[in-house]
Every structure is written in structure tokens, then in C-alpha cells.
C-alpha positions in Angstrom: 127.1 -69.0 -4.3 130.5 -70.5 -5.0 133.6 -68.2 -4.7 134.5 -66.8 -8.1 138.0 -67.6 -9.3 140.4 -65.8 -11.5 140.3 -68.3 -14.4 143.7 -67.3 -15.9 142.4 -63.9 -17.1 140.0 -63.1 -19.9 140.1 -62.8 -23.7 137.9 -60.6 -25.9 137.0 -62.2 -29.3 138.1 -59.9 -32.1 135.5 -57.4 -33.4 133.1 -58.3 -30.6 132.1 -57.3 -27.1 132.3 -61.0 -26.0 134.9 -61.3 -23.3 135.5 -64.8 -21.9 137.5 -66.3 -19.1 140.3 -68.3 -20.7 139.3 -71.4 -18.7 136.1 -72.7 -20.2 134.2 -75.9 -20.4 133.6 -78.4 -23.2 130.2 -80.1 -23.1 130.8 -83.0 -25.4 131.2 -85.5 -22.6 127.8 -84.7 -21.1 126.3 -87.0 -23.7 126.2 -90.7 -23.0 127.2 -93.7 -24.9 125.4 -96.7 -26.3 127.7 -99.7 -26.8 130.3 -98.5 -29.4 128.4 -95.3 -30.1 130.2 -92.5 -28.3 128.7 -89.1 -27.5 125.3 -90.7 -28.0 122.1 -90.5 -26.1 121.6 -89.1 -22.6 124.1 -89.5 -19.8 123.5 -92.0 -17.0 122.9 -89.1 -14.5 121.2 -86.1 -16.1 120.7 -84.4 -12.7 124.5 -84.8 -12.1 125.2 -83.2 -15.5 122.9 -80.2 -14.6 124.6 -79.8 -11.2 128.1 -79.8 -12.9 127.1 -77.1 -15.4 125.6 -75.0 -12.7 128.8 -75.3 -10.5 131.0 -74.5 -13.5 129.2 -71.2 -14.2 129.0 -70.3 -10.5 132.7 -70.8 -10.3 133.4 -68.3 -13.1 133.2 -70.3 -16.3 131.5 -68.1 -19.0 132.6 -69.9 -22.2 130.9 -73.2 -22.9 131.6 -75.2 -26.1 128.8 -77.5 -27.4 127.1 -78.7 -30.6 123.7 -80.1 -31.5 125.4 -83.1 -33.0 126.5 -84.2 -29.5 124.0 -86.7 -28.5 122.6 -85.7 -30.9 120.7 -82.8 -29.3 121.5 -84.1 -25.8 124.1 -81.6 -24.6 122.2 -78.6 -25.8 119.0 -79.7 -24.1 120.9 -80.3 -20.9 122.5 -76.9 -21.2 119.1 -75.2 -21.6 117.7 -77.1 -18.6 120.6 -76.3 -16.4 121.4 -72.7 -17.3 118.4 -71.0 -19.0 117.6 -68.2 -18.6 121.3 -67.6 -19.4 123.1 -65.1 -17.2 124.6 -62.0 -18.9 128.1 -62.6 -20.1 127.8 -66.4 -20.7 129.1 -67.2 -24.2 127.9 -70.4 -25.8 129.9 -71.6 -28.8 128.5 -74.2 -31.0 129.5 -76.2 -34.2 127.8 -77.2 -37.4 129.0 -79.2 -40.3 128.2 -82.8 -39.3 125.3 -85.1 -38.7 125.2 -88.4 -36.7 124.4 -91.6 -38.4 122.2 -94.3 -36.7 125.4 -96.3 -36.1 127.0 -93.3 -34.3 129.1 -92.2 -37.2 130.0 -88.6 -38.0 128.7 -87.6 -41.4 129.7 -84.4 -43.2 126.8 -82.0 -43.6 127.8 -79.0 -45.7 124.8 -78.3 -48.0 122.9 -75.0 -47.5 119.9 -76.9 -46.2 121.9 -79.0 -43.8 123.8 -76.0 -42.4 120.6 -73.9 -42.1 118.8 -76.7 -40.3 121.8 -77.2 -38.0 121.8 -73.5 -37.0 118.0 -73.6 -36.3 118.4 -76.9 -34.4 121.1 -75.3 -32.1 118.9 -72.3 -31.6 115.8 -74.4 -30.7 117.6 -76.8 -28.4 119.6 -74.1 -26.6 116.5 -71.9 -26.4 118.2 -68.9 -28.0 117.3 -66.3 -30.6 120.8 -65.8 -31.8 124.0 -67.9 -31.4 127.1 -66.1 -30.0 129.6 -68.1 -32.1 129.2 -70.8 -34.6 132.3 -72.8 -35.6 132.2 -74.4 -39.1 133.6 -77.9 -38.4 135.4 -79.1 -41.6 134.8 -82.8 -42.3 137.0 -83.4 -45.4 138.8 -85.7 -43.0 136.9 -86.5 -39.8 140.0 -86.9 -37.6 142.4 -84.2 -38.8 142.5 -81.1 -41.1 142.6 -81.8 -44.8 143.0 -79.4 -47.7 140.0 -78.3 -49.8 137.9 -75.2 -50.4 135.5 -74.2 -47.6 134.0 -71.2 -49.5 130.6 -72.7 -50.2 129.7 -73.7 -46.6 131.2 -70.7 -45.1 129.2 -68.4 -47.4 126.0 -70.1 -46.1 127.0 -69.2 -42.5 127.9 -65.7 -43.5 124.4 -65.3 -45.0 122.9 -66.6 -41.8 125.0 -64.1 -39.9 123.6 -61.3 -42.0 120.1 -62.5 -41.1 120.9 -62.1 -37.4 121.0 -65.7 -36.4 124.7 -65.8 -35.7 126.9 -63.1 -34.1 130.3 -64.4 -34.9 131.9 -67.2 -36.9 134.8 -69.5 -36.2 136.5 -72.6 -37.7 137.2 -76.1 -36.5 139.5 -78.8 -37.9 141.1 -76.5 -40.5 144.4 -75.9 -42.3 146.3 -72.6 -42.6 145.1 -72.3 -46.2 141.5 -72.7 -45.2 141.8 -70.1 -42.5 143.2 -67.6 -45.1 140.4 -68.4 -47.5 137.8 -68.0 -44.7 139.1 -64.6 -43.6 138.7 -63.3 -47.2 135.0 -64.1 -46.9 134.0 -63.2 -43.3 135.8 -62.2 -40.1 136.9 -65.2 -38.1 137.0 -64.9 -34.3 138.4 -68.3 -33.3 140.0 -71.5 -34.6 139.4 -74.8 -32.9 141.9 -77.6 -33.8 143.4 -80.5 -31.9 146.3 -79.3 -29.8 147.8 -80.4 -26.5 151.1 -81.0 -24.8 151.7 -84.1 -26.9 150.1 -83.0 -30.2 151.7 -79.8 -31.3 151.4 -79.6 -35.1 149.8 -76.2 -34.8 152.6 -74.5 -32.8 153.3 -72.0 -35.6 149.6 -71.4 -36.3 148.9 -70.5 -32.6 151.6 -67.8 -32.8 150.5 -66.5 -36.2 146.9 -66.0 -35.0 147.9 -64.1 -31.8 148.8 -60.7 -33.4 145.3 -60.5 -35.0 143.6 -61.4 -31.7 142.1 -64.6 -33.0 141.5 -67.1 -30.3 143.0 -70.6 -30.6 140.8 -73.1 -28.8 142.4 -76.6 -28.5 140.0 -79.5 -28.6 141.1 -82.6 -26.8 143.3 -80.4 -24.5 143.8 -83.4 -22.2 144.0 -86.0 -25.0 140.3 -86.7 -25.6 139.3 -90.3 -25.6 143.0 -91.3 -24.9 144.0 -89.1 -22.0 147.6 -87.9 -21.9 150.0 -90.3 -20.3 153.7 -89.6 -19.7 156.1 -90.3 -16.9 157.6 -86.9 -17.6 154.3 -85.2 -17.1 153.5 -87.2 -14.0 156.9 -86.3 -12.5 156.5 -82.6 -13.2 153.0 -82.8 -11.6 154.4 -84.5 -8.5 157.0 -81.8 -8.1 154.3 -79.1 -8.4 151.9 -80.9 -6.1 149.4 -81.0 -8.9 147.8 -83.6 -11.1 149.1 -84.4 -14.6 145.9 -83.0 -16.1 146.3 -79.7 -14.2 149.8 -79.3 -15.5 148.7 -80.1 -19.1 146.0 -77.4 -18.8 148.3 -74.9 -17.1 150.9 -75.4 -19.9 148.3 -74.5 -22.5 147.3 -71.3 -20.6 151.0 -70.3 -20.4 151.7 -71.3 -24.0 150.1 -68.2 -25.5 147.6 -65.5 -24.3 145.2 -66.2 -27.2 144.7 -69.9 -26.2 141.3 -70.6 -24.5 140.9 -74.0 -23.0 137.7 -76.0 -22.8 138.3 -79.3 -20.9 135.3 -81.5 -20.6 134.4 -83.8 -17.8 131.4 -85.4 -16.1 133.0 -85.5 -12.7 132.6 -82.6 -10.2 136.0 -83.5 -8.7 137.7 -83.3 -12.1 135.9 -80.0 -12.9 137.2 -78.5 -9.7 140.7 -79.7 -10.4 140.5 -78.4 -13.9 139.4 -74.9 -12.7 142.2 -74.9 -10.1 144.8 -75.4 -12.9 144.1 -71.8 -14.0 146.0 -70.7 -10.8 149.0 -73.0 -11.5 152.1 -71.2 -12.7 154.7 -73.7 -14.1 158.2 -72.5 -13.4 160.6 -72.0 -16.3 162.7 -75.0 -15.3 159.6 -77.3 -15.5 158.5 -75.7 -18.7 161.8 -76.7 -20.3 161.2 -80.3 -19.1 157.8 -80.3 -20.7 159.1 -78.8 -23.9 161.6 -81.6 -24.2 158.7 -84.1 -23.8 156.8 -82.4 -26.6 159.7 -82.3 -28.9 160.3 -86.0 -28.4 156.8 -86.7 -29.6 157.1 -84.9 -33.0 
């Protein structure tokens, strides 16, 4: 049994009994790649992926982000093999709203049939009877939020929630207007948008969600497929005897108490480094340096 760590405190999702440590894990990278098709097929080392998930949970991670369109199906099947039967308190958050084309493309999938199939596919591959949290991933623009009503697909998820297949609903890749529209339809427990030290267009949104206790969960907290690179970040990390990625994660955790981080990795070493970042306190002087870096990128 690995020593349990204080992973930067915990956060309880609004209107729920689900309390998660603020340092979580994103499972997207557990899928492999096939040529130019990313997040596709099995990883080169399935046993290594299983061992990594088991160590993450033994180390105190109890919030795992996944989706059945990762692979597709691959990450959920690995999660089930590694962690089922799931321990009490482990919260698995998944996403619906997309399908994968044979060329590896990400295709919007918002019809009632597609959303219902996606929920059942997540249940089946994870080996669950009910999903803790389902994020509706909005695909009006694949790479960034774009305006447009989300009432129709969200109503489908609300109906599946009433049937007992979903406990809680969140949103991903959404605008402020869409969040307001969604909250008139169903309680929203989390919002998942791109946000990191260098990509801060949601600064105001993070602050606005905090008073209502809605979690903000940055995807690509370390830059995603293009990891964060900055001499300023590297210099701060050197002064703190940490890695640049640890500083980037610690900055998010200090940014606001409603931020939950879900860095992904396939490396045990990087997993351990990520978890250690939950113990890193960035001094005010260094926070000012990082803020200047962020402002320069706007």
C-alpha cells in the first residue's frame, strides 16, 4: 500500500455527496495512437497502464476523467480491468457528445439515439450500473467553445438522469451563455474547458462559478499535445526545486479553490511528479512572475 498524500484538499460537487481530491487523473493518454490517429487503439503497454492507474488510486487519486470515445472504448476498458470492483469514494467522470470516425476524426454526436447509446456504452465498458458524472461535450467547434443552443442534447441527458443512469451532469467546451442555459434545465456540477497557465480566457468564468460551488476542471492543464514551454516557467521551477509541469499544476491549484486538476500521463515517474505538485506552495513573489507571463500571452 502506498502512502496516502494530501492531494491539495478536497472538493464536494454541488448537490451531491461526491467529494474528490483536487488532484485527479485524466485517462485520455492511456489510449494509443495509429499513425496520425491520436487517442486511438490500445496503448503499447496495457499492463503498464493498469499499474499506473492502480498506483494513482493507491496514492489518493479518487477523481478520474475518461470517455468511451477515447480509443474508442480503450480507456474505459483499461479502467475496468485495473480498478473494478471500484473502491468506495472513487468518482469516475465521463463525457458524451462525440463519436470517432475511421480516420480518427472527432464527430459531433448529439441526437437522442447517439447520446443514449453513448451513456450505455460508458456503463458497459466501465462495468457500472450508474455513471457518477457525465459531461456533455459541446462540439459546435471541436477545438474551442462556440455559441449555440445546447437545450436539446442536455434535455436528453436530464431524462437519462431521471431514469437513474446518471447521478450528476456537467458541461465541456462551453460558453458562459451555454452554462446559463444549461442551469435553467438541470443542475450543473462542473464545467470542463481548456485552461492553463498560458491559456486563460476563462479567468472570469472560474471566479463566477466559485460562489455557486461549481467545479471548474481544466482540460489540457499542462498544454495537452503541445506541452507548456516558457523560460519564465522554467526559471520559476528551478528556483522552487520543482519541474515546470509541477509549477503549472500548483499554479492551477492555488488559482481558485473550485479548480480540480486532471493531468494525464502514461509515465509512472510523471504521475508521481504530478501528485507531488499538490504539496507545492508557490510564494507570492513567484506568483507575480507567473502572472506577468500569463498576461503577456493574452
